[in-house]
SERO-4910 file (N, C-alpha, C, O; in steps of 0.05 Angstrom, whole numbers):
BEGIN
 pado doro    nc1    nc2    nc3   cac1   cac2   cac3    cc1    cc2    cc3    oc1    oc2    oc3
  Unk    A  -2358  -1707    733  -2351  -1720    709  -2374  -1720    689  -2397  -1723    696
  Unk    A  -2367  -1714    664  -2388  -1713    643  -2397  -1740    636  -2381  -1759    633
  Unk    A  -2424  -1743    633  -2435  -1769    626  -2435  -1773    596  -2437  -1754    581
  Unk    A  -2431  -1798    588  -2431  -1805    560  -2458  -1801    548  -2478  -1811    559
  Unk    A  -2459  -1787    526  -2485  -1783    512  -2487  -1805    491  -2467  -1813    478
  Unk    A  -2511  -1815    487  -2514  -1837    468  -2540  -1832    452  -2558  -1818    461
  Unk    A  -2541  -1846    429  -2564  -1842    412  -2586  -1862    419  -2583  -1880    435
  Unk    A  -2609  -1857    407  -2632  -1875    411  -2626  -1903    401  -2635  -1923    412
  Unk    A  -2609  -1905    379  -2602  -1931    369  -2585  -1946    389  -2589  -1971    393
  Unk    A  -2566  -1932    402  -2550  -1946    422  -2568  -1954    446  -2564  -1976    457
  Unk    A  -2586  -1937    454  -2604  -1943    476  -2621  -1967    470  -2625  -1985    487
  Unk    A  -2631  -1969    445  -2648  -1992    437  -2631  -2017    437  -2641  -2038    445
  Unk    A  -2606  -2015    428  -2588  -2039    427  -2583  -2049    456  -2584  -2073    461
  Unk    A  -2578  -2031    474  -2573  -2038    502  -2598  -2051    514  -2596  -2072    527
  Unk    A  -2621  -2039    509  -2646  -2050    519  -2651  -2078    508  -2659  -2096    522
  Unk    A  -2646  -2082    482  -2650  -2108    470  -2631  -2129    482  -2639  -2152    486
  Unk    A  -2606  -2121    489  -2588  -2140    501  -2598  -2148    529  -2594  -2171    537
  Unk    A  -2610  -2129    544  -2622  -2136    569  -2645  -2156    565  -2648  -2175    580
  Unk    A  -2662  -2151    545  -2685  -2168    540  -2676  -2196    533  -2687  -2216    542
  Unk    A  -2655  -2198    516  -2645  -2224    507  -2633  -2239    530  -2637  -2263    533
  Unk    A  -2618  -2226    548  -2604  -2240    570  -2622  -2243    594  -2613  -2255    614
  Unk    A  -2646  -2234    594  -2664  -2235    617  -2681  -2260    616  -2699  -2261    599
  Unk    A  -2676  -2279    633  -2691  -2304    633  -2703  -2308    660  -2688  -2306    679
  Unk    A  -2728  -2313    665  -2749  -2313    645  -2754  -2285    635  -2749  -2265    650
  Unk    A  -2764  -2283    611  -2767  -2256    599  -2786  -2239    615  -2809  -2247    621
  Unk    A  -2777  -2215    621  -2794  -2195    633  -2791  -2170    615  -2769  -2162    609
  Unk    A  -2814  -2160    607  -2813  -2137    589  -2803  -2112    604  -2809  -2108    627
  Unk    A  -2788  -2095    590  -2778  -2070    602  -2803  -2052    607  -2823  -2055    594
  Unk    A  -2800  -2033    625  -2822  -2015    630  -2830  -2000    604  -2813  -1993    588
  Unk    A  -2856  -1996    600  -2865  -1983    576  -2855  -1954    575  -2852  -1942    554
  Unk    A  -2850  -1942    599  -2840  -1915    600  -2812  -1913    587  -2805  -1894    574
  Unk    A  -2796  -1934    591  -2769  -1934    580  -2771  -1937    549  -2757  -1923    535
  Unk    A  -2788  -1954    540  -2792  -1956    511  -2802  -1930    499  -2793  -1921    478
  Unk    A  -2820  -1917    514  -2831  -1891    505  -2809  -1870    505  -2807  -1853    487
  Unk    A  -2792  -1871    526  -2770  -1851    528  -2750  -1855    505  -2740  -1835    494
  Unk    A  -2745  -1880    497  -2727  -1885    475  -2740  -1874    449  -2726  -1862    432
  Unk    A  -2766  -1879    445  -2779  -1868    421  -2778  -1838    421  -2774  -1826    400
  Unk    A  -2783  -1826    444  -2782  -1797    447  -2754  -1786    441  -2751  -1765    428
  Unk    A  -2733  -1801    450  -2705  -1793    444  -2700  -1794    414  -2688  -1776    404
  Unk    A  -2710  -1814    401  -2707  -1817    372  -2720  -1793    358  -2708  -1781    340
  Unk    A  -2744  -1786    366  -2758  -1764    354  -2743  -1737    360  -2741  -1721    342
  Unk    A  -2733  -1734    384  -2718  -1710    391  -2692  -1708    375  -2684  -1686    366
  Unk    A  -2679  -1731    370  -2655  -1730    354  -2661  -1721    326  -2646  -1706    314
  Unk    A  -2684  -1730    314  -2692  -1721    288  -2697  -1691    288  -2689  -1677    269
  Unk    A  -2711  -1681    308  -2716  -1652    310  -2689  -1637    312  -2687  -1615    301
  Unk    A  -2670  -1648    326  -2644  -1635    329  -2631  -1633    302  -2620  -1612    295
  Unk    A  -2631  -1655    286  -2619  -1655    260  -2633  -1634    242  -2621  -1620    227
  Unk    A  -2660  -1634    244  -2676  -1615    228  -2669  -1586    236  -2667  -1569    218
  Unk    A  -2666  -1581    261  -2659  -1554    271  -2632  -1545    261  -2628  -1522    253
  Unk    A  -2613  -1564    261  -2586  -1558    251  -2588  -1551    221  -2575  -1531    212
  Unk    A  -2603  -1567    206  -2606  -1561    177  -2619  -1533    173  -2611  -1518    155
  Unk    A  -2639  -1527    189  -2653  -1501    187  -2633  -1479    193  -2632  -1459    178
  Unk    A  -2618  -1482    215  -2599  -1461    222  -2578  -1458    200  -2571  -1435    193
  Unk    A  -2569  -1480    188  -2549  -1478    166  -2561  -1463    142  -2548  -1447    129
  Unk    A  -2587  -1470    136  -2600  -1457    114  -2603  -1427    119  -2599  -1410    101
  Unk    A  -2609  -1419    144  -2611  -1391    151  -2584  -1377    149  -2583  -1354    141
  Unk    A  -2563  -1391    157  -2536  -1380    154  -2529  -1374    125  -2518  -1354    118
  Unk    A  -2537  -1394    108  -2532  -1389     79  -2548  -1366     68  -2538  -1350     52
  Unk    A  -2573  -1364     78  -2590  -1341     69  -2578  -1315     79  -2578  -1295     64
  Unk    A  -2567  -1315    103  -2555  -1290    114  -2530  -1283     98  -2525  -1260     92
  Unk    A  -2515  -1303     90  -2491  -1298     74  -2499  -1288     47  -2486  -1270     36
  Unk    A  -2520  -1299     36  -2530  -1289     10  -2539  -1260     12  -2534  -1244     -6
  Unk    A  -2551  -1254     34  -2561  -1227     39  -2537  -1208     41  -2538  -1186     30
  Unk    A  -2516  -1216     55  -2492  -1200     57  -2480  -1195     30  -2472  -1172     23
  Unk    A  -2479  -1216     14  -2469  -1213    -14  -2486  -1193    -30  -2476  -1177    -45
  Unk    A  -2512  -1196    -26  -2530  -1177    -41  -2526  -1149    -32  -2526  -1130    -48
  Unk    A  -2522  -1145     -6  -2516  -1118      4  -2490  -1107     -8  -2489  -1084    -17
  Unk    A  -2470  -1124     -8  -2444  -1116    -19  -2447  -1108    -49  -2436  -1089    -58
  Unk    A  -2463  -1125    -63  -2467  -1120    -91  -2483  -1093    -95  -2477  -1078   -113
  Unk    A  -2503  -1090    -78  -2519  -1065    -80  -2502  -1040    -74  -2505  -1020    -87
  Unk    A  -2485  -1043    -54  -2467  -1020    -47  -2449  -1013    -71  -2445   -990    -77
  Unk    A  -2438  -1034    -83  -2420  -1029   -107  -2436  -1015   -129  -2426   -997   -142
  Unk    A  -2460  -1025   -133  -2476  -1013   -154  -2483   -984   -148  -2483   -967   -165
  Unk    A  -2487   -979   -122  -2493   -951   -113  -2469   -933   -119  -2472   -911   -128
  Unk    A  -2445   -943   -112  -2421   -928   -117  -2417   -921   -146  -2409   -899   -153
  Unk    A  -2422   -941   -164  -2420   -936   -193  -2440   -915   -202  -2434   -898   -219
  Unk    A  -2464   -917   -190  -2485   -898   -198  -2478   -869   -190  -2483   -850   -204
  Unk    A  -2465   -867   -166  -2456   -840   -157  -2435   -828   -176  -2436   -805   -183
  Unk    A  -2417   -845   -186  -2396   -836   -205  -2408   -827   -231  -2398   -809   -244
  Unk    A  -2430   -840   -238  -2443   -833   -264  -2467   -815   -259  -2486   -815   -276
  Unk    A  -2468   -801   -237  -2491   -786   -229  -2501   -767   -251  -2525   -765   -257
  Unk    A  -2482   -754   -265  -2490   -734   -285  -2506   -748   -307  -2525   -736   -318
  Unk    A  -2498   -772   -314  -2511   -785   -337  -2531   -807   -328  -2546   -816   -345
  Unk    A  -2530   -815   -302  -2547   -838   -294  -2561   -833   -268  -2559   -850   -250
  Unk    A  -2576   -812   -265  -2591   -806   -241  -2611   -829   -235  -2615   -837   -212
  Unk    A  -2624   -838   -256  -2643   -860   -253  -2630   -886   -243  -2641   -900   -226
  Unk    A  -2606   -892   -253  -2592   -916   -245  -2585   -915   -215  -2585   -935   -201
  Unk    A  -2578   -891   -206  -2572   -887   -177  -2596   -893   -160  -2594   -907   -139
  Unk    A  -2620   -884   -168  -2644   -889   -153  -2650   -919   -151  -2658   -929   -130
  Unk    A  -2647   -933   -173  -2652   -962   -174  -2632   -977   -155  -2640   -994   -140
  Unk    A  -2607   -969   -156  -2587   -982   -138  -2594   -976   -109  -2591   -994    -92
  Unk    A  -2602   -952   -102  -2609   -945    -75  -2633   -962    -65  -2633   -972    -43
  Unk    A  -2652   -965    -83  -2675   -982    -76  -2667  -1011    -71  -2676  -1024    -52
  Unk    A  -2649  -1021    -89  -2639  -1049    -86  -2624  -1052    -59  -2626  -1072    -46
  Unk    A  -2609  -1032    -53  -2593  -1033    -28  -2612  -1034     -4  -2607  -1049     15
  Unk    A  -2633  -1017     -4  -2652  -1017     19  -2666  -1044     21  -2669  -1055     43
  Unk    A  -2674  -1056     -2  -2687  -1082     -1  -2667  -1103      9  -2675  -1121     25
  Unk    A  -2643  -1102      1  -2623  -1122     10  -2618  -1119     40  -2615  -1139     54
  Unk    A  -2617  -1095     50  -2613  -1090     78  -2637  -1102     94  -2633  -1114    115
  Unk    A  -2661  -1098     84  -2684  -1109     97  -2683  -1140     96  -2690  -1153    116
  Unk    A  -2675  -1150     74  -2673  -1179     71  -2652  -1190     91  -2656  -1211    104
  Unk    A  -2629  -1176     93  -2608  -1184    112  -2619  -1183    141  -2614  -1201    156
  Unk    A  -2633  -1162    147  -2644  -1159    175  -2663  -1182    180  -2662  -1194    202
  Unk    A  -2680  -1188    161  -2699  -1210    165  -2685  -1237    167  -2692  -1253    184
  Unk    A  -2664  -1240    151  -2649  -1265    152  -2635  -1268    179  -2634  -1290    190
  Unk    A  -2624  -1246    190  -2611  -1247    216  -2631  -1254    238  -2625  -1269    256
  Unk    A  -2654  -1242    236  -2675  -1248    256  -2683  -1277    255  -2685  -1290    275
  Unk    A  -2686  -1288    231  -2693  -1316    228  -2670  -1334    237  -2675  -1356    248
  Unk    A  -2646  -1326    232  -2623  -1341    241  -2622  -1342    272  -2617  -1363    283
  Unk    A  -2628  -1320    285  -2628  -1319    314  -2650  -1337    325  -2647  -1351    344
  Unk    A  -2674  -1337    312  -2696  -1354    320  -2688  -1384    316  -2695  -1400    333
  Unk    A  -2675  -1390    295  -2666  -1417    290  -2646  -1426    311  -2646  -1449    320
  Unk    A  -2628  -1408    319  -2609  -1414    340  -2622  -1420    366  -2615  -1439    380
  Unk    A  -2642  -1403    373  -2657  -1408    398  -2672  -1435    397  -2672  -1449    417
  Unk    A  -2683  -1441    374  -2697  -1466    371  -2678  -1490    374  -2684  -1510    387
  Unk    A  -2654  -1487    363  -2634  -1508    365  -2626  -1512    394  -2623  -1535    404
  Unk    A  -2622  -1490    409  -2615  -1492    437  -2637  -1507    453  -2631  -1524    469
  Unk    A  -2662  -1500    447  -2684  -1513    461  -2685  -1543    454  -2689  -1559    472
  Unk    A  -2681  -1550    429  -2681  -1578    421  -2657  -1593    434  -2660  -1616    443
  Unk    A  -2634  -1580    435  -2611  -1593    447  -2616  -1598    477  -2608  -1619    488
  Unk    A  -2629  -1578    490  -2635  -1582    519  -2655  -1606    522  -2651  -1622    540
  Unk    A  -2675  -1606    505  -2694  -1629    506  -2680  -1655    501  -2686  -1675    514
  Unk    A  -2662  -1655    482  -2647  -1679    475  -2631  -1689    499  -2630  -1713    505
  Unk    A  -2618  -1670    513  -2602  -1678    536  -2620  -1689    558  -2613  -1709    571
  Unk    A  -2644  -1677    562  -2662  -1687    582  -2672  -1715    575  -2673  -1733    592
  Unk    A  -2678  -1720    549  -2687  -1746    540  -2665  -1767    543  -2670  -1789    552
  Unk    A  -2641  -1759    537  -2619  -1778    540  -2615  -1785    569  -2610  -1809    575
  Unk    A  -2618  -1766    587  -2615  -1771    616  -2637  -1790    625  -2632  -1808    640
  Unk    A  -2662  -1785    616  -2684  -1803    624  -2679  -1831    614  -2684  -1850    629
  Unk    A  -2670  -1834    590  -2665  -1861    579  -2642  -1874    594  -2643  -1898    600
  Unk    A  -2621  -1858    600  -2598  -1869    615  -2607  -1879    642  -2599  -1901    651
  Unk    A  -2623  -1863    656  -2633  -1872    682  -2651  -1896    680  -2649  -1914    697
  Unk    A  -2667  -1897    660  -2684  -1921    655  -2668  -1946    650  -2674  -1967    661
  Unk    A  -2647  -1943    635  -2629  -1966    630  -2614  -1974    655  -2610  -1998    660
  Unk    A  -2606  -1955    671  -2593  -1962    697  -2613  -1977    715  -2605  -1996    728
  Unk    A  -2638  -1967    716  -2658  -1982    732  -2662  -2010    722  -2664  -2029    738
  Unk    A  -2663  -2013    696  -2666  -2039    684  -2642  -2057    690  -2645  -2081    696
  Unk    A  -2618  -2046    690  -2594  -2061    696  -2595  -2069    726  -2588  -2092    732
  Unk    A  -2604  -2051    744  -2605  -2058    772  -2625  -2081    776  -2619  -2100    792
  Unk    A  -2647  -2081    763  -2667  -2102    765  -2655  -2129    756  -2657  -2149    769
  Unk    A  -2641  -2127    733  -2628  -2151    722  -2607  -2162    742  -2606  -2186    747
  Unk    A  -2590  -2144    752  -2569  -2153    771  -2581  -2164    797  -2570  -2184    807
  Unk    A  -2602  -2151    807  -2615  -2162    832  -2626  -2190    827  -2623  -2207    844
  Unk    A  -2638  -2194    804  -2649  -2220    798  -2627  -2241    796  -2630  -2263    806
  Unk    A  -2606  -2234    782  -2583  -2253    779  -2571  -2259    807  -2563  -2282    812
  Unk    A  -2568  -2239    824  -2557  -2243    850  -2575  -2262    866  -2565  -2280    881
  Unk    A  -2601  -2258    864  -2620  -2276    879  -2617  -2305    869  -2618  -2323    884
  Unk    A  -2615  -2308    842  -2612  -2335    831  -2586  -2348    841  -2586  -2371    848
  Unk    A  -2565  -2333    842  -2539  -2343    852  -2541  -2351    881  -2530  -2371    890
  Unk    A  -2555  -2334    897  -2558  -2340    925  -2573  -2366    929  -2566  -2383    946
  Unk    A  -2595  -2369    914  -2611  -2393    916  -2595  -2417    908  -2597  -2439    920
  Unk    A  -2579  -2414    887  -2562  -2437    878  -2542  -2444    899  -2536  -2468    903
  Unk    A  -2530  -2424    912  -2510  -2429    933  -2524  -2444    956  -2513  -2463    967
  Unk    A  -2548  -2435    964  -2562  -2448    986  -2568  -2477    979  -2566  -2494    996
  Unk    A  -2576  -2482    955  -2582  -2509    946  -2557  -2526    948  -2558  -2549    956
  Unk    A  -2534  -2515    939  -2509  -2530    940  -2501  -2536    969  -2492  -2558    975
  Unk    A  -2504  -2516    986  -2497  -2520   1015  -2515  -2542   1027  -2505  -2559   1042
  Unk    A  -2541  -2542   1021  -2559  -2563   1031  -2551  -2590   1020  -2551  -2610   1035
  Unk    A  -2545  -2591    995  -2536  -2616    982  -2510  -2626    995  -2508  -2650   1001
  Unk    A  -2491  -2608   1001  -2466  -2616   1014  -2472  -2626   1042  -2460  -2646   1050
  Unk    A  -2489  -2614   1056  -2497  -2622   1083  -2509  -2650   1082  -2502  -2668   1098
  Unk    A  -2527  -2655   1063  -2539  -2681   1060  -2519  -2702   1053  -2519  -2725   1063
  Unk    A  -2500  -2695   1035  -2479  -2714   1028  -2461  -2721   1051  -2453  -2744   1055
  Unk    A  -2454  -2700   1068  -2438  -2705   1092  -2452  -2724   1111  -2441  -2743   1123
  Unk    A  -2478  -2719   1115  -2494  -2735   1133  -2495  -2764   1123  -2493  -2783   1138
  Unk    A  -2499  -2767   1097  -2500  -2794   1085  -2473  -2808   1088  -2471  -2832   1093
  Unk    A  -2451  -2792   1084  -2424  -2803   1087  -2419  -2813   1116  -2408  -2834   1120
  Unk    A  -2428  -2797   1135  -2426  -2805   1163  -2441  -2831   1168  -2430  -2849   1182
  Unk    A  -2465  -2833   1158  -2480  -2858   1161  -2466  -2882   1149  -2465  -2903   1160
  Unk    A  -2454  -2877   1125  -2440  -2899   1112  -2415  -2907   1127  -2408  -2931   1127
  Unk    A  -2401  -2888   1140  -2378  -2894   1157  -2386  -2912   1180  -2373  -2931   1187
  Unk    A  -2409  -2904   1193  -2419  -2920   1216  -2426  -2948   1207  -2419  -2967   1221
  Unk    A  -2439  -2951   1184  -2446  -2977   1174  -2420  -2993   1168  -2419  -3017   1174
  Unk    A  -2400  -2979   1157  -2375  -2993   1150  -2361  -3002   1175  -2350  -3024   1175
  Unk    A  -2361  -2986   1197  -2349  -2994   1222  -2363  -3018   1234  -2350  -3036   1245
  Unk    A  -2389  -3019   1232  -2404  -3041   1243  -2398  -3067   1227  -2398  -3089   1239
  Unk    A  -2393  -3064   1202  -2387  -3088   1185  -2358  -3098   1190  -2352  -3121   1183
  Unk    A  -2341  -3082   1201  -2314  -3090   1206  -2311  -3110   1227  -2288  -3119   1233
***
């Protein structure tokens, strides 16, 4: 089963609810706080990587448009070859530059995609660390509450035993008074 992914804001909210409901107050492990901070930072890197990748995609699309434009210009220059040999040379140069720009943009887009994958992997690892830290914190909280309930039950049982003993004594006194 796939585990629910959550943001650093959700993790902080959950941790704060543990802190508020934990009496007497015990601070969560500093590693968990650090993991949540790291998750927040990784989320920002993830957003930045997505923006970078989108920017590279737009640059690649612009490069494709420039190539298409350059090819059209080249075709026009060929039709006017008799009167525009110089115009043909300029269009060919523009086409070559646009192809180089497109190639460079594609290379940068691939690098941005690899970076995004790396950041997403790091994000998943950070989310898992925080999730495990929160589960450990929850276990500690539940163990403490169970111990408190057990102690309360034992105190009630002792009190009931004392009350029964006192009731027996009062019955004996009442019989003697009869």
